[in-house]
C-alpha positions in Angstrom: -0.4 0.1 -0.2 1.4 3.4 -1.3 0.6 6.6 0.2 -2.1 7.5 -1.5 -4.0 4.6 -1.0 -3.1 4.4 2.7 -5.9 7.9 1.8 -7.9 6.3 0.4 -8.4 4.3 2.9 -8.4 6.6 5.8 -11.2 8.2 3.8 -13.5 5.2 3.4 -15.6 4.7 6.7 -15.6 6.7 10.0 -12.3 7.7 11.8 -13.3 5.7 15.0 -13.9 2.4 12.8 -11.2 3.3 10.8 -8.9 4.0 14.0 -10.6 0.4 15.6 -10.1 -1.6 12.5 -6.1 -0.2 12.8 -5.7 -1.1 16.3 -7.4 -4.2 16.4 -5.5 -5.6 13.3 -3.6 -9.0 13.7 -1.1 -8.8 10.8 0.7 -5.2 11.2 3.7 -3.6 8.7 6.5 -3.9 11.4 6.4 -7.7 11.8 6.6 -10.3 9.0 4.1 -12.7 10.7 0.3 -12.5 12.6 2.0 -15.6 14.9 5.1 -13.8 15.5 2.5 -11.0 16.2 0.8 -12.9 18.7 3.8 -14.1 20.7 5.1 -10.2 20.5 1.9 -9.4 22.4 2.2 -12.3 24.6 5.5 -11.1 25.7 4.5 -8.5 26.6 0.8 -9.1 28.0 2.8 -11.5 30.2 4.4 -8.5 32.3 1.5 -6.4 32.1 -1.2 -8.9 33.4 -3.7 -6.5 34.0 -4.2 -5.7 30.4 -7.1 -5.0 28.7 -5.7 -5.5 25.3 -1.6 -4.8 23.8 -1.2 -3.0 20.2 1.4 -2.0 18.4 0.2 1.1 16.9 1.2 4.3 15.0 3.4 3.5 11.6 4.8 -0.4 12.6 1.0 -0.8 12.2 0.2 0.9 9.5 3.0 1.8 7.5 2.5 5.6 7.3 2.6 8.4 10.1 -0.4 9.7 11.3 1.4 12.9 13.0 0.4 15.8 10.9 4.0 17.5 10.9 5.3 13.8 10.0 3.3 13.9 6.0 1.9 10.7 6.2 5.7 9.6 6.6 6.5 5.9 5.7 7.4 3.7 8.2 11.4 3.1 8.0 14.8 2.2 9.8 14.8 4.8 12.1 11.2 4.2 13.0 11.2 3.6 16.9 7.9 1.2 18.1 5.0 2.7 19.7 3.6 -0.1 22.1 -0.3 0.8 22.9 -0.9 -1.0 26.6 -5.1 -0.3 27.1 -4.4 -0.6 31.3 -6.7 1.3 33.2 -4.1 0.5 36.3 -1.3 0.8 35.1 -2.3 4.4 32.9 -3.6 5.5 36.7 -0.9 4.4 38.8 1.7 5.8 36.0 -0.4 9.0 36.1 -0.6 9.9 39.8 3.2 9.0 40.1 3.7 11.6 37.6 1.3 14.5 39.1 2.7 14.0 42.3 6.0 14.7 40.8 4.0 17.3 39.4 3.4 18.6 42.8 6.1 18.7 44.2 8.5 19.7 42.1 7.1 22.3 39.5 8.6 25.3 40.9 12.2 23.2 41.2 12.3 23.0 37.5 13.3 25.0 34.8 11.9 26.6 32.2 12.5 23.5 30.0 11.3 20.9 32.7 8.1 23.4 33.5 7.0 22.8 29.4 7.5 19.3 29.3 5.5 18.6 32.3 2.7 20.4 30.9 2.7 18.9 27.2 2.8 15.7 29.4 -1.0 16.6 30.8 -2.2 17.8 27.2 -1.4 14.4 26.3 -2.8 12.7 29.7 -6.2 14.5 28.7 -5.6 13.2 25.1 -5.7 9.9 26.7 -2.6 8.2 27.4 0.4 8.9 29.6 4.3 7.5 29.6 6.3 6.1 31.6 9.2 8.3 29.9 7.7 11.6 31.3 9.5 10.7 34.7 12.4 12.8 34.7 13.2 11.5 37.9 15.6 8.1 37.0 14.9 6.8 40.5 11.2 6.4 39.6 10.7 3.2 40.6 7.8 3.4 37.1 10.5 4.9 35.3 13.2 2.3 35.7 10.1 -0.3 35.2 9.5 0.9 32.0 13.4 1.3 31.1 13.8 -2.7 31.4 11.1 -3.6 29.8 11.3 -1.0 26.7 15.2 -2.7 26.8 13.5 -6.5 26.9 11.2 -5.9 24.1 13.8 -3.8 21.6 14.1 -7.5 20.3 14.1 -9.4 17.1 11.4 -9.6 16.3 11.5 -5.7 15.9 14.5 -4.9 14.5 16.1 -4.5 17.9 14.3 -0.6 17.1 13.6 1.7 19.9 9.8 0.7 22.0 7.9 2.9 23.6 5.1 2.5 25.8 2.1 4.3 26.2 -0.6 3.6 28.4 -4.3 4.2 27.9 -7.1 3.4 30.3 -9.6 1.6 27.9 -10.2 1.1 25.0 -12.3 4.2 24.2 -9.8 6.7 24.7 -7.0 4.7 22.3 -9.8 4.9 20.0 -10.5 8.3 20.3 -6.5 9.0 20.2 -5.8 7.5 17.2 -9.1 9.4 15.6 -7.9 12.7 15.7 -4.5 11.5 13.7 -7.2 10.0 11.3 -9.2 13.3 11.0 -6.0 15.3 10.3 -4.4 13.4 7.7 -8.2 13.1 6.2 -8.5 16.7 5.6 
């Protein structure tokens, strides 16, 4: 599929239907077979047993970036692997720690640190949170994130860098990707 065909696909149905279809795919661009993709998700699920669903998202899944600034750029050698972990427990635990850090440290941060925390808050409003946003490397959540993303950067994904994003539920996950689909449709 080329970028024009992808745009036609994106425009073929409602953004919500397209987002759900992309997230629920059993075969993705970055992994060469359904069996390998399932095994990769099972590896992650073993570490996130309370997760409702695990999915590789972004260009590793659907081949093209939905980020408007990336102009449908195609998945390539320097691309990373974005993993959506739909797990209310992990989402809330990570958000709680980030919020506590924010409350306790906001005024001791420099301007760049404050802007980063504010941007992360906007992302939470958009439906996801990531432990990599924890500025403190002493954070247990951040340390676990680093260990797990290193573990998930394996042969199956070509040892590419892995990013984990926690979503509270499927509805928030779909809604987040609907925004990118709407941007591409226009």
